[in-house]
N, C-alpha and C positions, 0 to 999 in steps of 0.2 A: 476760435474754438471749433468752428465748422471745418476749417482747413485741417486742423489737427486730427479730427475724426476721420476725414477723408483720407488723410495720410496713413492712418492706422489701417483703414479698410484696404487700401492699396497694398500695404505690406502683408496683410493677412492673405490677400488674393495671391500674392507672389510667394507665399509660404515662408516668409521670414519672421512672422509672429505667430505663435501658437494660440489658437482660439478653440482648442479641443475641449469640449464639455462632455460630461458623462451623459450617455444616451439612456433612454427609457424604452423598454425595461432594462434594468441594470445587467450588463453582460458579465458573466463569470465563465471562465474557461475550464474545461475538463479535458486534459490531454492524457489519454491512457491507450493501452494496446488493444485495438479491436480486431487486428489481424495478426498473422504469424503464430508461432507456437506459444507466444506469451498471451494470446487472446483468451486462453482458459482462465487467466486471472483478470485480464482487462475487461472482459465482458461482465464479470461480476461487479467490477467497479462502476461500469456504466449503469448497471441496474441500481446500485446503491445511490448514485448521484441523481438518477431520475426519480427515485422514490423521495429523496430529499427535496427536489425541485417541486414536486407535486405537493408534498406535505407542507412545506413552509410557505409556498405561495397560497395554499388554501387557508393559511392562518393570516393572510394579509400581506405576505411578502416582507418587504422592508418598510414597516410602518405605513402600509397602504400602497407602496410602490412595488410592482412586480419585478422579479428578476428572471433572467433567461440564461440557461446553460448552453454554451457553445462547445460541442464535442469535436475534437480533432484526434485522428488516429495516429499514435506514435509508432505503430507496428512494434517490432521487437528489437530494434537496434538504435544506436545513437543518432544516426542521420534522420530517422523517422521522428525522434523526439525533438531534435533541433528544428526541423521543418514545422512540426506542430506548434512549438512554442513561438516561433517567428510569426506564424499565421495568427495565433491568438493575440499577440501583442500588436502587430502592425495592421492586420485586416479587421479582426473582430473587436479590437480596442477594449479588451477585457480589463476589469479592475483587479483580478487575481487569477491565478492558475492553480488548479488541483491536478497534480500529476508529477512526473510520469509514473508508469507502473514499476519499472526496474530501477534499482540504484545505479546500475551501469549507465542508464540513460540520464539519470539525474546529474551525474558528474559531468556529463557533456552538455545538457540543455539548460540546467538551472542558472549557469553563469550568464546566459543570454538574458534571462529575466532580471538577474541582479544588475546587470549593466543598464537595463531599461527601467530599473526601480519598480518592478512589478512583483507583488507578493506571490510566493510559491508555497503551497502546502503539499508535501509528499504524502500520498495516501498509503504507500507500501514500500517506502524507501528506508530500509532498516540497517543498511550498512554503516559502518563507522565513518564519521566525517561528513555526513550529509548537511547538517546545519552550518558547518564551517565553510561551505561553498561560498556563502556570502550573507550580507545583512538582511536580504529579503527572502531567505529560505528557512522554513521550519517543516515540521512533519507531524502527522497524527498517528504515525506508526511507531510503536515502541521499538527502540533499537535492539538489535539482535543480541547485544552483550547482556541485556537484561532478561530477555525472554528465553533464549536457547538453553541456559543451564537448568531451567525447570524440567525440561524433557529428560535430560540425563538423570536427574535425581528421581524422576518418576519411574524410569526404567529400572533403576537400582532398587526401588521400593517393590516393584513387581517381581524382580529376580535378584535377590541379594548375592547370588553366586556368580554374577558377571565379573569376569577378570580381564578378558581380552576383547578389544574393540577395533573394528576396521572402519575406516573413514573414507567416504567417497564424495567428491564435489565437482561442480561444473566450473572449470578453470576460466572460462570466457565470460563469466558473470560476476560483477563486482560484489553483489549481495552474497552470492554463494561462497566466494573466497573469503569474505569478511565473516560470514556465519561459521564456516568450517574452522576458522581460527578460534572463535569462541568455543565451539564444541570441543576442539582438541585441548584447549586450555582447561576446560571443565573436566574432561576425561582424566587428564594428568592430575588435576587437583583432587580428584576422587581416588587417586592411587591406582588407577587402572592402566593397563598396557595398551598402547596403540600398536597394532600388529602390522598395519599397512595403511598408506594413504594413496588412494586411487583417483586419478583425474579423468574427467570426460568433458564433452562439449554439450551445450544445451540443445544442439541440433542432432546429436547422436540418437540412433535407434537400436543399434546393436552393441551390447555391453559385454560380449563374451570374454574379451580380454580382461576387463576389470573384475567381472564376476569370478572368473577362474582364479585370478591372483588373490582376491579377497578371501574366497573360501579355502584357498590353500593354506591360509594362516590359522584356520579353525577358530574364528572369532565367536564370542558369545553374543555380541551385539554389533550391529552395523548401523552407522549414521550416514544419512544421505542429505547433501545440500544441493538442490537443483530446482527446477521448475516442475510444474504439474505434468507436462508431457514426458520429458526425459526422466524425471524422478519416478513417475508412475511406471514407466517401462522398466526402469532399473529394479524397482521393487518386484515387479512380475518376474523378471528374469532371474533374480536372486532366489525367489521361491521355487521356480521351476527347476533351478539347478540343485535344489535340495536344502537350502538354508532354512532352518526351523527356529532359529533364535529370534530375539526381539529386534525390531527395526525402529529407528527414529528417523522421521522425515523433518526436513527444515521447513521454513515458512513458505517456500514455494509450492509445497504439497498441501498447503492449508486451505483446501477448497474441495467442495463436492465434485468439482469437475475432474478430479483425479480418479474418481470411482470407475468411470467407463474405461480408463486407461489400464489400470491394474486389476479391475474387477474383483473376483473373490480373493485375489492375492493381496489386496489392500488390507485385509482383515488383520487387526492387531497393531498396525503402524501407530506409533506414538508421535504426537505433534504438539508442541507448545503453542498456546493461543493467547492473543491479546483481546479476544472477544468471546463471550458466551451468550447464546440466544436466550438462556434462562436467567441472565443477570437481572437484578432488580431495577426498577425504574419505569415510569409510565411511558417515556419516550421509546425506550427499547422495546417495550411491549407493543406499542403502536407500529414501530418499524418492523418488528418480527411478524406481526399479524398481516401487514400488507404484503410482505415478501412471501409468506407461506400460502396465503390465499391465491397468489398469482402463480407461484412456481412449485407449489406442493412439496417443498422441502425447507429445511432450516437455512437461514441466511449464513453466509460465510464471514470470516474476519475481513476479507477484502471488500465485501459489500458494505459492512458496517463502517469500515474506515473511510470509504468514499462518502458515505452519508455524513459521517462526522466532519469530513473536510468541507463539504458544502455548508453544514451547520455552523462551523466556526466562522466562515466568511460572512454568512448572512447575519449572524449574531453581531459580529463586529460592525457590519454596515448599518445595522439598526442603531447601534450606539452613536455612530458618526452622524447619521441622519437627524438625530435629536439635537446635535450641535448646529448643523446647517443642512438644509434639504439637499439631497444628493445631486439633483439636477443643477444646483448652483455651484458645484465644485468643478474646478478644472481637473481633468482626468489625471495628469501627473501628480497634482497636489493630493487628490484622493487616494491614489495608490500608496503614496508615502504615509499618509495618515492611517490608512487601513492596516498597513504592516504593524505600525505601533499599537494600534487598537487590538489586533489579533494577539500580539504577544502579551498584552496586559490583562487579557480576559481569562475567565474561568468558565468551563463549559460542561454541562451535564449531558453527555452524549450516550448513544448505545454502547460505547466502550466503557462507560462509567465516567466519573469526574476526571477531566483532564485540564491541564494548564501548561504553561511554557516557562522554562527556567531562564536564568540569565544568559545561558549559552544558546537560547532559542530552541532547545530540544524539548520534546514532550515530557511532561510529568504525568504518568498514568498510574492510578492507584490499584488497579486490578489486573491480574494475569492468571492464566489457566493452563491446564494440560488436558488433552483429550486423546482418546484411542479410537481408531476407526473400527467400527463394527459393521460388517457387511451382511446383507440378508442372505438367506440360504441359497437363493438363485444366483448370487454373485453380481446382480445387476444394480442394486441400490444399496445404500448404506447410510450411516450417520456418524457423527462425532460424539462419542460418549465421554462425558467429562469425568475426570478422575479427581478424587478428593485428596 
């Protein structure tokens, strides 16, 4: 018996047998964009995750065991996301990853986690096909096919005379290309005419060509699918060029960080939302209070979704800990069990009640539409929710 034990010890030292146990505090990865033009979204996600870390650890963590978030910057491209995921899996030894920020990044990086059997929760990956990347991928971000049509219907309610629509989107971003497809299908379903479809890059700053082409078709409504930096600049340049009709912004503009970009020209932009700061529920109220007290503004959808991502992982870990204390699990075994537990749960989050369907996609009961209202000085604003 002693010889067998010694043999196993030698094999472990040689790396041929895994003795990888879960460490305390429980490591959870958050891989989002903290640099690049995507950071306007990713920094909000960092804030949401940090609020969740403080909130749930103050409640005893995972049945008395604390957890720790490991943050890795994905920047704004696929290579950054791949590197961040590899670091989370191989160095930080996380039990799950919340991220990345962009759908484009998810299509590149999530498959690495799938191969390693590490659960991934997309906090803002709304493009078509995200859960289908693999068995260890889900999301707390409602797919664009569900959310985007609400914005078009809200615009028609505000202006029933809309007939002609110009569409503009970032062709180098998977989410934007997916979202514009949904927008265009919705426009056609409403019997409206698409006068032009203009493409741009998320790195663009000068949209003269696209603006001139779009306004030349005399649209009543313009729909933009891009990110906060490029989308906000496009809004500003459309207004400066004289467009006075309604503007719809996609999910990438769904953050107060767009206000400094387009300033007073943000006013009136319509954006579908998967979150409302005024939604009922004690958890949302607590989350909103912490955010407002610290940042003096309302939390964004991106902040709430990151909070929800951490909440889902922590809640599932609490359930597993009741079956067997987490420090007694082998890490690979826990990762597999955690994914199953995540998908079987129901969660009352700041987003409202959510769960996951047989396709591993989010089931979210509440969706909203807001219109940006800027202050008179054009420096600050808010999302005013439409009924």
